[in-house]
Structures are given as structure tokens and as C-alpha cells.
N, C-alpha and C positions, 0 to 999 in steps of 0.2 A: 127546399133542398132538406133532404133528411141527415139527421145528424148519426155519425158512426160512433159506436158503443164500442168500448172494451171491452165491455162485460157480456157482449152476445155470444161469445164462446160458451158451448154446451157444456165443458168442463168446469164452468164457474157458475155453480148453481146457487141460489139465495142471497145474491150479491145486490139486488135492486134496492135496498135502502142504502147501502153503501154508495151508489150510486147517485142516489139522490143527495146524500151527505155532498160528495163531491161538486154537485153542480149548485148546492146552497152556499158552498165555500166560495166558489169561481165569483158567485154573482155579487159578495161582499168585499170580495178582496180590494176592489177599488177604493175603498173608505180610506182616507188617509187623516182623519182627525177624532179621537186624538191620538197621539203618536203613544206607542207601548212598546214593552219587552218582555219575552217569555225567558225565565232562567230556572236552571235546575238548581234546587236547594234540597240537599240530602241525597238520598238513595232512591227516594220514592217522591219526591216534593218536588211541585212546580210552583212558580210564582208568576204571576200577571202583573205587572207594575204599568197604570197607565199616567200619562201625564195631565193633570186636571185643575191645574193652576187656577185660581178665582172660584171653584166650585165649594160648595160646603158640605157639610153632612146630609143635610135637608135638602140639596140638588140632586143629590145621588140616589140611584136604586141598582141595586143588582138582583136578578132572577136567573134561575134554571129552570128550565122547562125542556123536557124531551132532550135530552143530550147537549142543548143549547143554553150557553152561559151571556147572558144578555146584561151590558152595563148601560145604563141611561143616566144622561146629565142634562138638566134644565134650568138655566138660571132666570133668575125674573130680575126687572128693575126696581130698584127701591124708588118709590116716590118722593119727589122733593128735590132727588141730585139732578144739578143742572150741569151739564159736560161742556167745556170749551171744547175741548177735542178727544174723540172718543175712537181709541185705536185699539182697545181691548174689547170686543165685541161680545156682548151675553149671547152665545148661542147653544143650542142643545145638540146632542149627540145622543147617537146611539151605536155601539161598537158589538159584534157579537163573535163568541167562539165556539166550535164545535166541537164537543168532549167526547172522548173515545169513552167505550161501555166501562162501567165502574169507576171512571175518576169523579170525585167526591170534593167540593169545595168545603173547604173546612172554616174558613174566615177571611176577613177583610180588614184593613186599617187606612185611613187617611191620615198621612205625615207629610206638612210640606208642599202641598200641591200635588204628593204622587199616591194614587190610589194602588193600594198592594193587595191582590187576591190570590189567597194561598191554596191551592189544590194537592190532592195525595192521589197518586195512583196505587192501586192494590198489586203485590206481586202476582205474577200470572203463574198459576197453576197448570203444569201439564196435564192435559185430559187426553186419556186413552181408553177406549172400552171394546170390548170383543163383542161382534156382532153375531149370534147362532143363525146356523142354517138349518132349515127345517126340510126335512124330507117332503117330497112333492108328493103329487097323487099318482105316481107311475107314469104309465106311457099313455094315461087317458087324455092327458093336456096336449100333449104333441099329435096324436091322432087327429083331435078336432081340428086343429090347427092345419095339419096335411091335407084334410079333405074340406076344406073352405068352411069350416064351420059346423060340418055334419059329421055325424059319427058313422061308422060303417065300413 
């Protein structure tokens, strides 16, 4: 069964990358751990907060690559610890966020089991430009088309 794309419209040119990004988001939307918040801080600031209780600075990594923010956590068991009951699992995770063009990660902090990642989005500047129209070769191009590619 073929997939129907919203971007097959001939008026939407160059949106292939956007469609791939939406596919990537849909694939990762089922992840549930760790829980997170995204909040607006200031006019152009965003903060992602992940609940990572039990993880230390050494257990966590943050990587930005190709407009994708990836947060990974991997806990290691300390040798010599004997658990009578283990209700808090040492588990690893990867949580990914797709970033719009221009959004920059400016810092992160780990505080009381919450990992805060601060982002800044630039002010969008309106872009408008005029496209010059050059004169063509006169009627020569039209004659060639009308006579099936032959001049005459």
C-alpha cells in the first residue's frame, strides 16, 4: 500500500526534507521515558526539562547533529552492591528532539534529578527580494516549439 503524502502538491516545491523530518518525529513519538517538559523562557528562549532521577553527570550526554538534539542516559551498576529489592531499574534511554533551523542549544544543567537544556531561537527576519525578468530571444523560441522543434 503506498503512502499518501501531503507534499505531493506541485505548488509545494522543495519540502522533501520537511517531510522526512515529520516521518522521523512520528517514529520517535512513542517513546515515553524519560518524561519531559518544554517551556517558553523569555521572548526567544526555550527550555527542555527531562526527569532523569538517579543519573549523574557522567551517565548523561547531549549531542546536536543535523538539527536533531539527542539526549542519552546510561547507568552502570556499581560492583559490590547487593539489592534485597530492586524497584528502581538502572536503564538506559535516548530521547530525541528535532530542532528548527537556527535554534541553538546554549547550555544545560543537572539539578535535583532534572536535566535542563536551554535553547535560543533567533528572531525571524522577513526576506523579500525582487527577481529580474530578462528579455527572451524574441519569437525564435516560440517558432521552434510551434514547428515541433524545427525552424522554418
